[in-house]
N, C-alpha and C positions, 0 to 999 in steps of 0.2 A: 234148232239148237240156239238157246239163249246164252250169249257169251259176254261176260263182264271183262273189260280190258281197261287197265289203269296204267298211267305213265307218271313217272316222278323223276325229278333231279336231272333234267336234260340240258339245263342252261348254265351260264356263268355270268359274271358281272358285265361282260361286254353286251349281253342281251342281243347278240346277233341272231338268236332264236329264242324260243320260250317253250315250256312244256305244253302250254295251251295251244300254240301254233302247231306243234308236232302232233298233238292229239287231233286237231282238225284234219291234218294231212292223212293220218292213219284212218280216220273215219271215212274220208272221201275215197281212199283206196279200197277199203272194205266194201263200201257201197258199189264201187265199180265191179267188185267180185260177185255182187248180188246180195250183199247184206243190207239190212234195214236198221237205221239208227233209231233207238227208242228214246223219245222225248228230247234228247240232246246231251251234250257233254257237261258234266258237273265238276265244279272246283270244290275240293275238300281241304279245309284248313287243319293242319296238324300242329303239334306242340312247338312253341317258340321257346327255345332253351339254349343256354350258352354251350352245352355239351353236344348239341346237334349241329352238324355242318349243313347249311343251306344257303342259297343265294340271297333271297330277300324276303320271301313269304313262307317258305316251308309248306307248300300246298301241292296236292296231287290232282290229276285230272282223270276222270273216269267216264267211260261210255258203256252202254249196253247195246249189243248188236244182235239182231236175229239173223242167224247164218244157216239157212237151210240147204242141205245137200252140198256143202262145201267142206272139204277136208280140213281138219284142224291144222295140219302141218302147212297147208297152203296159206291159211289165215295168219298163222304165226310168222311165217317167212315174209309175207307182205308187210306186216307191222314192223318187223325187225329191220327190213330194208329201209323203210321210211325213217325210223329212229336213227339208224346208223348214218344215213345220208345227211341228217339235219341236226344232230346233237352237237353241242359245243365240245371242243377237244378236251377241255379240262373238267368236264362234268362227270357225274357219278350215276349214270342212268339205271333205272330199273323198270321192268315191264312185268305186269301180272296178267295172266289169262285164267279165267275161272268159268268152267262150264257148269251152269246151274243144275243141269240134269244129272251131273256126277258129284255134286257137292254134298257130302255126307253130314257135315256139321256146320250149318250156316250160323248158328248162334255163337259158336266159338270165333268165327271170322268177324262177325259184327262186334263182339266184345273186344277183339284185338284192335279193330279200327277205332273204337271209342277210347281204348287205353292209349293209343298213339296220339291222342289229343291231350293227354294228361301226364304221360310218363315217357321217359327216355327208354327206347327199346333197342336191343342189339340185333344185328343182322342175322345171326344164327337162329334166333327165336323165330324170325320171319320164315326162314327156310324150313325149320322144324314144323311149324304150323302148316305151311303149305303142303308138306308131305303127308301130314296126318289127316287133313280134312277132306281130301279127295277132290278130283276134278280141277286141281289148281297147278298151274305152271308159273314158276317165278324165275326170272332171268336177269342177270346184270350185264352191262355192256361197257365196262371200263372204269377207270378211276378206282375209288374205294368200293363202288357198287352199292353204296348205302341207299340208293334209290329204291331198292327192293323193299325196304321197310315201309316207305310211304306208298309204294305201288300196291302192296298187299292191303295196307290200311285203307286206301281209297276204295278198293273193292268192298271191304267190309262196311264202310260208311255209306256207300251208294246202296248196298244191299239192305241196309237198315231202313231206307226210304225216308229218313228224317234228318238229312244232313246235306249241306252244300248249296251252292248257287249255280245257276246255269250260265255257261260261257256264252258270250256274245249276246246279240239282240237286246241291248240295254234300253231300247225303246226311245232313244233321244229324238227320233223323228216325230214322236208324238208330243214333244215338249209343248206345254201350254194348252193341251187338248183335254177334253173331258168326255168320258163314255160311261155307259152303264157296265156293271159287272158282267152281264151277259154279252155285251159287245166286245169287251176285252177278251173274254174266253174264245169267242169266234175269231177275232182278229189275230190272236197270238198263240192259239193252241193251249190256253190256260185251262186247267181243270178245276181250280177253286180259287176264290178270292177271300182272303181272311183279313181281319183287323189285327192290330199289333198284340192283342190279347188272345188271338187264336180263334175268335168267333167268325163264322162264315157270314159274308155279306149276302144279302138278297140280290137276285139277278137285276132287280130294278135300281139298286143303290148305285150312285154315280161315284166314279173315282177319277181324279185329275192327275196329270203328270206335270211336275214342275220342270226339271231339266232332263231327267231320265228316269227309267225304272229298271229294277233288277228282279228276276224271278228266282224262287227258291224251291227246293225239293222238300215237301212235307207230306207225310202220310202217303208216300209213294206217288204223289201228284205234283204236277207242275203248278206252282202256286204264286199268285200275286199277293203281296202283303201291303196293306195300306194303313196309314196312320191318320187319326182324326185330328185336324187342325182347324180351330175356329168353326167347328160344326161341319166341316167338309173333309172328305177322305182324299188324301194325297198318296200316290204310289211311292213306296219305299225305294231308295236308291242303294247303290252298293255300299255307300258310307253308313247307311242305316242298318244294313244287314251284316256288315263285316264282323266276323267272329273273333277277331283278335282284339287287342287293346284299342280303345277308342280315344285315348287322351291325345288328341291332335289339334284341338281347337285353336291353340296359339301358333301353330305352324302353318300360317296362311300366306306367307310370302317366300319367294325363292331367293337364294343367295347367288353369288357370282359363279359358283360351281354347278348351278342347276343344269341338268340335262334330262329331258323328259324320257321316261321309260318308254321304249319303243313298242311295248305290248300294251295296247289300250286296256286290255282285260285286267291288268295289274295296277291301273290308275283309278283314283276315285272320281276324277273329272277329266273330260276330254280336253278342257281348255285352260285349267288353272295351272300356272307355273308355281306350284307350291311344293314344299318339301315332301309331302306324302305322295306326290306323283313323280319324284325324282329317281333317276336310275341308281343313284348312290345311297338311297335309304335302304336300311335292312331292318325289318320288323323284329322286335324283341318282346319279351313278356312285359316290359315296362313302357312300350311305345315303339320307338325306333331310334336307330343311331345312324350317323352318317359315316360311311366307309371311306369317304374322300379325305 
């Protein structure tokens, strides 16, 4: 049984936890039950809009688990226990479970996910769609429960195979190193290496890492994207691949209120004390604002 599981809106401004960390814990628990994580956990950016309540990024985290001979109720209970034990008290969490073998209308689910990146969607629509497409369980766990909107959207976006970046493994340990595309594939489980225009690089082409690299999901494949600089390919970082507004070039120094976001996955750089790494920044359609 191939099962899509997506988590959304489990944190608050204290960042005592994060949706990404909770997703990690759920994946580990399901692996203990005998599940196999497919490729990794992906982060999917949703709409940034003043009418949507979110903490800082409005993104959901999705995983695909191969769960053979394990009862669905046991899987659901295990994931719920992890979420309830780790979610922030003032959060609005949602969880989505989608069995691929029972999903009747995948195209509708994918279309919904893409709409959630462009439109404000109401909670009832998410529940109605989950009921109609088959094989999908949608649950909320406190607060307003609006996390179900992003949880369902994250499944649709992961199902599309052309959205999101992989959580963790930013490759900073390879900083300053150069390998061929074939070597990167072997070392990091990468399935294809593309340039910024979407052309596949030959296995013999070399790609260097500056400070870090970030992998994306494209064509249902774990993908390294590299950009050509002065005749050499450099692996793209999170900043290069971020799907939200990129107007942050002048925000390079921190103020006296700076406090680093304690989830490295939500930072551009592991070392910069800059506004875009701060706990108090909240991304918006026009860049970000300071909630302090």
